[in-house]
C-alpha positions as CSV (number, residue, x, y, z in Angstrom):
1,X,-14.5,-18.7,-33.5
2,X,-13.8,-22.3,-32.5
3,X,-16.3,-24.0,-30.3
4,X,-15.4,-24.0,-26.6
5,X,-16.0,-27.1,-24.5
6,X,-17.1,-26.8,-20.9
7,X,-16.8,-29.5,-18.3
8,X,-17.2,-29.5,-14.5
9,X,-13.4,-29.0,-14.4
10,X,-13.4,-26.1,-16.7
11,X,-16.2,-24.4,-14.9
12,X,-14.5,-24.9,-11.5
13,X,-11.2,-23.5,-12.9
14,X,-12.9,-20.5,-14.4
15,X,-14.8,-19.6,-11.3
16,X,-18.2,-20.9,-12.4
17,X,-20.4,-21.6,-9.4
18,X,-21.4,-25.3,-9.6
19,X,-18.1,-27.0,-8.8
20,X,-16.4,-23.9,-7.1
21,X,-19.3,-23.4,-4.8
22,X,-19.5,-27.0,-3.8
23,X,-15.7,-27.3,-3.3
24,X,-15.5,-24.0,-1.3
25,X,-18.4,-25.0,1.0
26,X,-16.7,-28.5,1.5
27,X,-13.3,-27.0,2.3
28,X,-14.6,-23.8,4.0
29,X,-13.0,-24.6,7.4
30,X,-9.7,-25.3,5.8
31,X,-10.0,-22.1,3.7
32,X,-10.4,-20.1,6.8
33,X,-7.5,-21.8,8.6
34,X,-5.1,-21.2,5.7
35,X,-6.1,-17.5,5.2
36,X,-6.1,-16.9,9.0
37,X,-2.6,-18.3,9.4
38,X,-1.3,-16.2,6.4
39,X,-3.0,-13.1,7.8
40,X,-1.4,-13.7,11.3
41,X,2.0,-14.0,9.6
42,X,1.6,-10.6,8.0
43,X,0.3,-11.3,4.6
44,X,-3.0,-9.5,4.9
45,X,-2.4,-7.2,1.9
46,X,-2.9,-10.3,-0.4
47,X,-6.6,-10.3,0.6
48,X,-7.0,-6.5,0.5
49,X,-5.8,-6.6,-3.1
50,X,-8.0,-9.5,-4.2
51,X,-11.1,-8.6,-2.1
52,X,-11.2,-12.1,-0.4
53,X,-12.5,-10.2,2.6
54,X,-15.8,-10.0,0.9
55,X,-16.3,-13.7,1.6
56,X,-14.0,-14.3,4.6
57,X,-14.9,-11.0,6.4
58,X,-13.7,-12.0,9.9
59,X,-10.2,-13.0,8.7
60,X,-9.0,-9.5,8.1
61,X,-9.5,-8.7,11.8
62,X,-6.8,-11.2,12.9
63,X,-3.7,-9.4,14.1
64,X,-0.2,-10.3,13.5
65,X,1.8,-11.2,16.7
66,X,4.5,-8.9,17.8
67,X,7.1,-11.6,17.7
68,X,6.1,-12.4,14.1
69,X,6.4,-8.7,13.1
70,X,10.1,-8.8,14.1
71,X,10.8,-11.5,11.7
72,X,11.9,-11.0,8.2
73,X,9.3,-11.6,5.5
74,X,10.9,-14.8,4.2
75,X,11.1,-16.2,7.7
76,X,7.4,-15.4,8.2
77,X,6.5,-17.3,5.1
78,X,8.5,-20.3,6.3
79,X,6.7,-20.1,9.7
80,X,3.3,-19.9,8.0
81,X,4.1,-23.0,5.8
82,X,5.3,-25.0,8.9
83,X,2.1,-24.2,10.7
84,X,-0.1,-25.1,7.8
85,X,1.2,-28.7,7.7
86,X,2.3,-31.4,5.2
87,X,1.1,-29.9,1.8
88,X,2.6,-26.5,2.5
89,X,5.8,-27.9,4.0
90,X,6.3,-29.9,0.6
91,X,5.3,-26.8,-1.3
92,X,7.9,-24.7,0.5
93,X,10.6,-27.4,-0.1
94,X,9.8,-27.4,-3.8
95,X,9.7,-23.6,-4.0
96,X,13.1,-23.5,-2.2
97,X,14.6,-25.2,-5.3
98,X,13.1,-22.6,-7.7
99,X,15.2,-19.4,-7.6
100,X,13.6,-18.7,-11.0
101,X,10.3,-18.1,-9.1
102,X,11.3,-16.7,-5.8
103,X,14.1,-14.3,-4.7
104,X,17.2,-15.9,-3.2
105,X,16.4,-14.9,0.4
106,X,12.9,-16.7,0.2
107,X,14.6,-19.9,-1.2
108,X,17.2,-19.9,1.6
109,X,14.4,-19.5,4.3
110,X,12.2,-22.2,2.8
111,X,15.2,-24.7,2.7
112,X,15.1,-24.6,6.5
113,X,11.5,-26.0,6.6
114,X,11.2,-28.6,9.2
115,X,9.7,-31.9,7.9
116,X,9.9,-33.7,11.3
117,X,6.4,-34.2,12.9
118,X,4.9,-36.1,15.8
119,X,4.9,-39.8,15.3
120,X,1.6,-41.5,14.4
121,X,0.8,-44.1,17.2
122,X,1.8,-47.6,16.0
123,X,-1.8,-48.8,16.5
124,X,-2.9,-46.6,13.6
125,X,0.2,-47.7,11.5
126,X,-0.6,-51.3,12.1
127,X,-4.2,-50.7,11.1
128,X,-2.9,-49.3,7.8
129,X,-0.6,-52.3,7.3
130,X,-3.5,-54.6,8.0
131,X,-5.6,-52.9,5.4
132,X,-2.8,-53.1,2.9
133,X,-1.7,-56.7,3.4
134,X,-4.7,-58.3,5.2
135,X,-3.8,-61.9,6.3
136,X,-0.4,-61.6,4.6
137,X,0.8,-59.2,7.3
138,X,1.3,-62.2,9.7
139,X,2.8,-64.5,7.0
140,X,5.2,-62.0,5.5
141,X,6.6,-60.3,8.6
142,X,8.5,-61.8,11.5
143,X,8.6,-58.5,13.4
144,X,7.8,-54.9,12.9
145,X,9.4,-52.4,15.4
146,X,6.7,-50.2,16.8
147,X,9.1,-47.3,17.3
148,X,9.5,-45.2,14.1
149,X,13.0,-44.4,13.1
150,X,11.8,-41.3,11.1
151,X,8.4,-39.4,11.0
152,X,7.9,-36.9,8.3
153,X,4.8,-34.9,7.2
154,X,3.8,-37.5,4.5
155,X,5.1,-40.9,5.9
156,X,6.7,-42.7,8.6
157,X,9.5,-45.2,8.6
158,X,9.7,-48.4,10.8
159,X,12.3,-51.2,10.9
160,X,11.0,-54.7,10.2
161,X,12.2,-58.3,9.8
162,X,10.7,-60.6,7.2
163,X,10.0,-64.3,7.7
164,X,13.2,-65.2,5.9
165,X,15.2,-63.0,8.3
166,X,15.8,-60.1,5.9
167,X,16.1,-56.8,7.7
168,X,14.2,-54.1,5.9
169,X,12.6,-50.6,6.4
170,X,9.0,-49.9,5.8
171,X,7.8,-46.5,4.6
172,X,4.1,-46.1,5.3
173,X,1.9,-43.1,4.4
174,X,0.3,-41.3,7.3
175,X,-3.4,-42.2,7.7
176,X,-5.8,-40.0,5.6
177,X,-2.9,-37.9,4.3
178,X,-4.3,-38.1,0.7
179,X,-7.6,-36.5,1.7
180,X,-5.8,-33.7,3.4
181,X,-3.5,-33.1,0.5
182,X,-6.3,-33.3,-2.0
183,X,-8.2,-30.6,-0.2
184,X,-5.1,-28.3,0.2
185,X,-4.3,-28.7,-3.6
186,X,-7.8,-27.8,-4.5
187,X,-7.6,-24.7,-2.2
188,X,-4.2,-23.7,-3.5
189,X,-5.4,-23.9,-7.0
190,X,-8.2,-21.5,-6.3
191,X,-6.0,-19.1,-4.6
192,X,-3.4,-19.4,-7.5
193,X,-6.2,-18.4,-9.9
194,X,-7.0,-15.3,-7.9
195,X,-3.3,-14.3,-7.6
196,X,-2.8,-14.9,-11.4
197,X,-5.8,-12.8,-12.2
198,X,-4.7,-10.0,-10.2
199,X,-0.9,-10.1,-11.1
200,X,-0.6,-10.9,-14.8
201,X,2.9,-9.6,-15.0
202,X,4.6,-12.1,-12.5
203,X,6.7,-13.7,-15.2
204,X,5.3,-17.2,-14.4
205,X,1.9,-18.8,-13.9
206,X,1.0,-19.5,-10.3
207,X,-1.7,-22.0,-11.5
208,X,0.9,-23.9,-13.6
209,X,3.2,-24.0,-10.6
210,X,0.4,-25.5,-8.3
211,X,-0.6,-27.9,-11.0
212,X,3.0,-29.1,-11.4
213,X,3.4,-29.4,-7.7
214,X,0.1,-31.4,-7.3
215,X,1.3,-33.9,-10.0
216,X,4.7,-34.2,-8.3
217,X,3.1,-34.7,-4.8
218,X,0.7,-37.3,-6.2
219,X,3.6,-39.2,-7.5
220,X,5.3,-39.0,-4.1
221,X,2.2,-40.4,-2.5
222,X,2.5,-43.5,-4.6
223,X,5.4,-45.6,-3.5
224,X,5.2,-47.7,-6.6
225,X,6.9,-44.8,-8.3
226,X,9.8,-44.7,-5.8
227,X,10.2,-48.4,-6.1
228,X,10.4,-48.4,-9.8
229,X,12.8,-45.4,-9.7
230,X,15.1,-47.3,-7.3
231,X,15.1,-50.4,-9.4
232,X,15.9,-48.3,-12.5
233,X,18.8,-46.7,-10.7
234,X,20.1,-50.1,-9.6
235,X,20.2,-51.4,-13.2
236,X,22.1,-48.1,-14.2
237,X,24.9,-48.9,-11.9
238,X,25.0,-52.7,-12.0
239,X,28.5,-52.7,-13.5
240,X,30.1,-50.9,-10.6
241,X,30.2,-51.4,-6.9
242,X,31.1,-47.7,-6.2
243,X,27.5,-46.7,-6.3
244,X,24.6,-48.6,-4.8
245,X,20.8,-48.5,-4.3
246,X,18.7,-50.2,-1.6
247,X,17.0,-53.5,-2.8
248,X,13.2,-53.2,-3.2
249,X,11.1,-55.9,-1.6
250,X,8.2,-56.1,-4.0
251,X,6.4,-58.6,-2.0
252,X,5.8,-56.1,0.8
253,X,5.5,-53.0,-1.5
254,X,2.2,-51.4,-2.3
255,X,0.9,-48.0,-3.3
256,X,1.0,-47.0,0.4
257,X,3.9,-49.0,1.7
258,X,7.4,-49.4,0.5
259,X,9.7,-52.2,1.6
260,X,13.4,-51.5,1.2
261,X,16.7,-53.1,2.3
262,X,17.9,-51.7,5.5
263,X,21.2,-49.9,4.9
264,X,23.7,-49.8,7.6
265,X,26.4,-47.3,7.2
266,X,27.4,-43.7,7.8
267,X,24.9,-41.0,6.9
268,X,27.0,-38.5,4.9
269,X,25.5,-35.5,6.8
270,X,27.2,-36.9,9.8
271,X,30.6,-37.1,8.2
272,X,32.2,-34.5,10.7
273,X,31.8,-36.9,13.6
274,X,33.1,-39.9,11.6
275,X,36.8,-38.9,11.7
276,X,37.2,-39.6,8.0
277,X,40.7,-39.2,6.5
278,X,41.4,-36.7,3.7
279,X,41.7,-39.6,1.2
280,X,38.4,-41.1,2.3
281,X,36.6,-37.9,1.9
282,X,38.1,-37.3,-1.6
283,X,37.0,-40.9,-2.6
284,X,33.5,-40.3,-1.3
285,X,33.2,-37.0,-3.3
286,X,34.6,-38.8,-6.5
287,X,32.0,-41.5,-6.1
288,X,29.1,-39.1,-5.6
289,X,30.3,-36.9,-8.4
290,X,30.6,-39.9,-10.7
291,X,27.1,-41.0,-9.9
292,X,25.5,-37.5,-10.3
293,X,27.2,-36.8,-13.6
294,X,26.4,-40.2,-15.1
295,X,22.8,-39.8,-14.2
296,X,22.4,-36.2,-15.4
297,X,24.6,-36.2,-18.5
298,X,24.9,-39.7,-19.7
299,X,21.6,-41.4,-19.0
300,X,19.3,-38.4,-18.6
301,X,17.4,-39.8,-15.6
302,X,18.7,-38.5,-12.3
303,X,18.2,-38.3,-8.5
304,X,16.9,-34.8,-8.1
305,X,17.6,-34.5,-4.4
306,X,21.2,-35.9,-3.8
307,X,21.9,-34.0,-0.5
308,X,24.1,-35.7,2.2
309,X,21.0,-36.8,4.2
310,X,20.0,-39.0,1.3
311,X,23.5,-40.6,0.9
312,X,24.9,-43.4,3.0
313,X,28.5,-44.3,3.1
314,X,29.5,-48.0,3.3
315,X,33.0,-49.6,3.9
316,X,35.3,-48.8,1.2
317,X,33.7,-45.4,0.7
318,X,30.9,-47.0,-1.5
319,X,27.8,-44.9,-1.5
320,X,24.1,-45.7,-1.4
321,X,21.5,-43.1,-2.6
322,X,18.3,-43.1,-0.5
323,X,14.8,-41.7,-1.1
324,X,14.4,-42.0,-4.9
325,X,11.0,-40.5,-4.9
326,X,12.1,-37.1,-6.6
327,X,13.6,-37.6,-10.0
328,X,14.4,-35.5,-13.0
329,X,14.5,-36.3,-16.8
330,X,16.9,-34.8,-19.4
331,X,15.0,-35.8,-22.6
332,X,17.1,-36.0,-25.9
333,X,15.9,-32.6,-27.2
334,X,16.9,-30.9,-24.0
335,X,20.2,-32.7,-24.0
336,X,20.9,-31.4,-27.5
337,X,20.0,-27.9,-26.4
338,X,22.4,-28.2,-23.5
339,X,25.2,-29.4,-25.8
340,X,24.6,-26.5,-28.1
341,X,24.9,-24.2,-25.1
342,X,28.1,-25.7,-24.0
343,X,29.6,-25.8,-27.5
344,X,28.4,-22.3,-28.3
345,X,30.0,-20.8,-25.1
346,X,33.3,-22.7,-25.6
347,X,33.4,-21.4,-29.3
348,X,32.1,-17.9,-28.3
349,X,29.2,-18.4,-30.9
350,X,26.6,-16.0,-29.7
351,X,24.1,-17.0,-32.3
352,X,24.3,-20.7,-31.2
353,X,24.1,-19.7,-27.5
354,X,21.0,-17.6,-28.2
355,X,19.3,-20.4,-30.1
356,X,20.0,-22.8,-27.2
357,X,18.9,-20.2,-24.7
358,X,15.6,-19.6,-26.5
359,X,15.0,-23.4,-27.0
360,X,15.9,-24.4,-23.4
361,X,13.6,-21.8,-22.0
362,X,11.0,-22.4,-24.6
363,X,11.0,-18.6,-25.2
364,X,8.5,-16.8,-27.4
365,X,10.6,-13.9,-29.0
366,X,7.6,-11.7,-29.2
367,X,7.3,-11.8,-25.4
368,X,10.8,-10.5,-24.5
369,X,13.0,-7.5,-25.3
370,X,15.2,-9.2,-28.0
371,X,17.9,-6.4,-27.9
372,X,18.2,-6.6,-24.0
373,X,18.3,-10.4,-24.2
374,X,21.2,-10.4,-26.8
375,X,23.1,-8.0,-24.7
376,X,22.8,-10.3,-21.6
377,X,23.8,-13.3,-23.7
378,X,26.8,-11.4,-25.1
379,X,28.0,-10.7,-21.6
380,X,27.4,-14.3,-20.6
381,X,29.6,-15.4,-23.6
382,X,32.2,-12.9,-22.9
383,X,32.7,-14.3,-19.4
384,X,33.8,-17.6,-21.1
385,X,36.0,-16.1,-23.9
386,X,39.2,-18.1,-24.4
387,X,37.9,-20.7,-21.9
388,X,38.0,-24.3,-23.2
389,X,35.2,-26.9,-22.9
390,X,37.3,-28.7,-20.2
391,X,37.4,-25.5,-18.1
392,X,33.7,-24.7,-18.0
393,X,31.7,-25.3,-14.7
394,X,28.4,-26.7,-16.0
395,X,26.7,-26.0,-12.6
396,X,28.0,-22.4,-12.6
397,X,27.1,-21.8,-16.3
398,X,23.5,-23.1,-15.7
399,X,23.0,-20.9,-12.7
400,X,23.9,-18.0,-14.9
401,X,21.4,-19.2,-17.5
402,X,18.8,-19.3,-14.6
403,X,19.6,-15.7,-13.6
404,X,19.1,-14.7,-17.2
405,X,15.7,-16.3,-17.5
406,X,14.8,-14.6,-14.2
407,X,15.9,-11.2,-15.4
408,X,13.5,-11.5,-18.4
409,X,10.6,-12.8,-16.3
410,X,10.8,-16.2,-18.0
411,X,9.8,-19.5,-16.5
412,X,12.5,-22.2,-16.5
413,X,11.5,-25.7,-17.4
414,X,11.2,-27.8,-14.2
415,X,13.7,-30.5,-15.2
416,X,16.4,-27.9,-16.0
417,X,15.8,-26.4,-12.5
418,X,16.1,-29.9,-11.1
419,X,19.3,-30.5,-13.0
420,X,20.8,-27.2,-11.7
421,X,19.6,-28.1,-8.1
422,X,21.3,-31.6,-8.4
423,X,24.7,-30.1,-9.7
424,X,24.6,-27.2,-7.1
425,X,24.0,-29.7,-4.4
426,X,26.9,-31.7,-5.6
427,X,29.1,-28.6,-5.8
428,X,28.2,-27.6,-2.2
429,X,28.9,-31.2,-0.9
430,X,32.3,-31.2,-2.6
431,X,33.2,-27.8,-1.3
432,X,32.5,-29.0,2.3
433,X,34.0,-32.5,2.3
434,X,37.1,-31.7,0.0
435,X,37.6,-28.0,-1.0
436,X,40.6,-29.1,-3.2
437,X,38.5,-31.5,-5.2
438,X,38.4,-30.5,-9.0
439,X,34.8,-31.0,-9.9
440,X,35.1,-29.5,-13.3
441,X,37.9,-32.0,-14.2
442,X,35.6,-34.7,-13.0
443,X,32.7,-33.5,-15.1
444,X,34.8,-33.0,-18.2
445,X,34.5,-36.5,-19.7
446,X,30.7,-36.4,-19.4
447,X,30.4,-32.9,-20.8
448,X,32.7,-33.8,-23.7
449,X,30.7,-36.9,-24.4
450,X,27.5,-34.9,-24.4
451,X,28.9,-32.4,-26.9
452,X,30.4,-35.2,-29.1
453,X,27.0,-37.0,-29.2
454,X,25.7,-33.8,-30.7
455,X,28.5,-33.0,-33.1
456,X,30.2,-36.3,-33.9
457,X,29.9,-37.9,-37.2
458,X,27.5,-40.5,-35.7
459,X,25.4,-37.7,-34.2
460,X,25.2,-35.8,-37.4
461,X,24.3,-38.9,-39.2
462,X,21.5,-39.7,-36.7
463,X,20.0,-36.1,-37.1
464,X,20.2,-36.3,-41.0
465,X,18.5,-39.8,-40.8
466,X,15.7,-38.3,-38.6
467,X,15.2,-35.3,-40.9
468,X,15.1,-37.5,-43.9
469,X,12.6,-39.8,-42.2
470,X,10.3,-36.7,-41.4
471,X,10.5,-35.4,-45.0
472,X,9.7,-38.8,-46.4
473,X,6.7,-39.0,-44.2
474,X,5.6,-35.6,-45.2
475,X,5.9,-36.5,-48.9
476,X,4.1,-39.7,-48.3
477,X,1.1,-38.1,-46.5
478,X,1.0,-34.9,-48.4
479,X,-1.4,-36.1,-51.3
480,X,-3.8,-37.6,-48.6
481,X,-3.8,-34.4,-46.5
482,X,-4.4,-32.3,-49.6
483,X,-7.3,-34.6,-50.6
484,X,-8.9,-34.1,-47.2
485,X,-8.6,-30.3,-47.6
486,X,-10.2,-30.4,-51.0
487,X,-13.0,-32.7,-49.9
488,X,-13.9,-30.2,-47.1
489,X,-13.9,-27.3,-49.5
490,X,-16.2,-29.2,-51.9
491,X,-18.6,-30.1,-49.1
492,X,-18.6,-26.5,-47.7
493,X,-17.1,-27.9,-44.5
494,X,-14.0,-25.8,-44.4
495,X,-13.7,-23.7,-41.3
496,X,-11.3,-21.2,-40.0
497,X,-10.4,-20.4,-36.4
498,X,-9.4,-16.8,-35.6
499,X,-7.8,-15.7,-32.3
500,X,-8.2,-12.0,-31.5
501,X,-6.1,-10.7,-28.6
502,X,-8.3,-8.8,-26.2
503,X,-11.6,-10.7,-26.8
504,X,-11.1,-12.9,-23.7
505,X,-12.4,-10.1,-21.5
506,X,-15.5,-9.6,-23.7
507,X,-16.1,-13.4,-23.9
508,X,-15.9,-13.8,-20.1
509,X,-18.3,-10.9,-19.6
510,X,-20.8,-12.3,-22.0
511,X,-20.6,-15.8,-20.5
512,X,-21.0,-14.4,-17.0
513,X,-23.9,-12.3,-18.0
514,X,-25.6,-15.3,-19.8
515,X,-25.2,-17.4,-16.6
516,X,-26.7,-14.7,-14.6
517,X,-29.7,-14.3,-16.9
518,X,-30.2,-18.1,-17.0
519,X,-30.1,-18.3,-13.2
520,X,-32.4,-15.4,-12.9
521,X,-34.9,-16.9,-15.2
522,X,-34.8,-20.2,-13.3
523,X,-35.2,-18.4,-9.9
524,X,-38.1,-16.3,-11.3
525,X,-39.8,-19.5,-12.7
526,X,-39.5,-21.2,-9.4
527,X,-40.9,-18.4,-7.5
528,X,-43.9,-17.9,-9.8
529,X,-44.6,-21.6,-10.0
530,X,-44.2,-22.1,-6.2
531,X,-46.5,-19.1,-5.5
532,X,-49.2,-20.7,-7.7
533,X,-48.9,-24.1,-5.9
534,X,-49.0,-22.5,-2.5
535,X,-52.0,-20.3,-3.4
536,X,-54.0,-23.5,-4.3
537,X,-53.6,-24.5,-0.6
538,X,-56.4,-22.1,0.3
539,X,-59.1,-24.3,-1.3
540,X,-57.9,-27.4,0.5
541,X,-58.8,-28.4,4.1
542,X,-55.5,-30.0,4.9
543,X,-51.8,-29.7,3.8
544,X,-51.4,-31.3,0.4
545,X,-48.4,-32.6,-1.6
546,X,-48.9,-29.6,-4.0
547,X,-48.3,-27.2,-1.1
548,X,-45.3,-29.1,0.0
549,X,-43.9,-29.0,-3.5
550,X,-44.5,-25.3,-3.7
551,X,-42.6,-24.7,-0.3
552,X,-39.8,-26.9,-1.7
553,X,-39.7,-24.7,-4.8
554,X,-39.2,-21.6,-2.6
555,X,-36.2,-23.4,-0.9
556,X,-34.7,-24.3,-4.3
557,X,-35.1,-20.8,-5.5
558,X,-33.5,-19.4,-2.3
559,X,-30.5,-21.9,-2.8
560,X,-30.1,-20.8,-6.4
561,X,-30.2,-17.1,-5.4
562,X,-27.3,-17.7,-2.9
563,X,-25.3,-19.5,-5.6
564,X,-25.9,-16.7,-7.9
565,X,-24.7,-14.2,-5.3
566,X,-21.7,-16.3,-4.5
567,X,-20.8,-16.5,-8.2
568,X,-20.9,-12.7,-8.6
569,X,-18.8,-12.1,-5.5
570,X,-16.2,-14.5,-7.0
571,X,-16.4,-12.6,-10.3
572,X,-15.6,-9.3,-8.5
573,X,-12.7,-11.0,-6.6
574,X,-11.3,-12.4,-9.9
575,X,-12.0,-9.5,-12.1
576,X,-12.0,-6.3,-9.9
577,X,-12.4,-4.1,-13.0
578,X,-15.9,-5.4,-13.4
579,X,-17.2,-4.2,-10.1
580,X,-17.7,-0.7,-11.5
């Protein structure tokens, strides 16, 4: 078997006591708060199933309020997330875009999460700005408005004027928000491990979801990322004035502070009160659709949250996208798979659609019912029989793809989900502003170009060139690789790694037993040694250092015994079959 490497992170994730014990003790109060809120909102059965009550025994006695009992379960989850603060609000907002992970009613409930919170006093904001800029705060700024124009769970926005008279807005992270989020992510990861261990047939990995969420949130807490995204989008649309992005003021931008041009216009979410004409609404939808399709299908780097609240309308129906912190990427490989899916559907080629489906979802054929999947794909293709490429709704087709992934308990790649979300948001906006707008016709040039890049002479030539290059590289390196293998065989250094399904349980049991034996030996040694040292005190007239050392040994032995007990309780929680 291959050697296994253990680090503090490995031990913490696998439930070993050193890092998990310390982390749990450090965040014990927050653990209790999170679990108590979830119990009050009617999710106590989670802890009954996982035996968390062995550690948090008083939590199970919390009762659900009568008003909460009358709420639907999705609404209760939304209420719990709102009460738990910024990390859970953000998690809920992310989960609301993942219908591949949650039922539709939960996604709809989580979409209504409120991100507005009480403003941080300007004295604290000014202190944060002073720490970021130091003496430059007075030299860079002519004025900073102490009244926030927006206060969210992660940051706060203030108007400001630079020394040169430029009007800008400043986005500032809330004080100590990173520490709060780090603790919550650590707790969420621990709870995700428990859920995953007790529910192996979920169809997705809760731990992977939390890890992806943690990475995404870390990026959102670094305003350099949003600034770079904004500049990249600006360059993308520099040849047109239909689509704009705010200018980034890099001289007043740091990791915790973002300086952007103040945009004065109509927030698109307020279009109903603006008395827009039918022609104006049509032009606005055209411009938004052009921007979204260009980002998603032509460039492959797109704004992942283009809802009306993130779009401003300037005179002439020009649009400005705001809040570029959340973005998606359509890499060349995924773009090729998407082109295959579109082309296969248009040509009723079930084999091509199946291959695209498997590749887009990164599906292991051994993990699904192949016959049932092909039946679903056949129904999917039949729905588009005799439908030309120019008549296919990309958003609708991808939503059907998402439904198929969910039916087979498969996890959809995050960027595909973001793409579906961006296109669905666009469709909803177009339906509201101008129901007569032909979104399929607007997308057709971009969809056609995507397929042509895959199947044109230039595209085929590019793929052949790439394949030839890979084969040439293989031929070139083949003798060297064979020489390495032969050298290992001659030196008896050849090894083989075998993976046997079902050994993980035995391996975990052996590792757990080994740690228990090691800790028991250490505790026994400390007790025996400390007893001998304390016993020598009888011959002394006063307290000696040897006696104190013996007493310290007893304390260390006791601490190790508590850690051993805690580790075994966690083992019971994570692997309930072991308890018998």
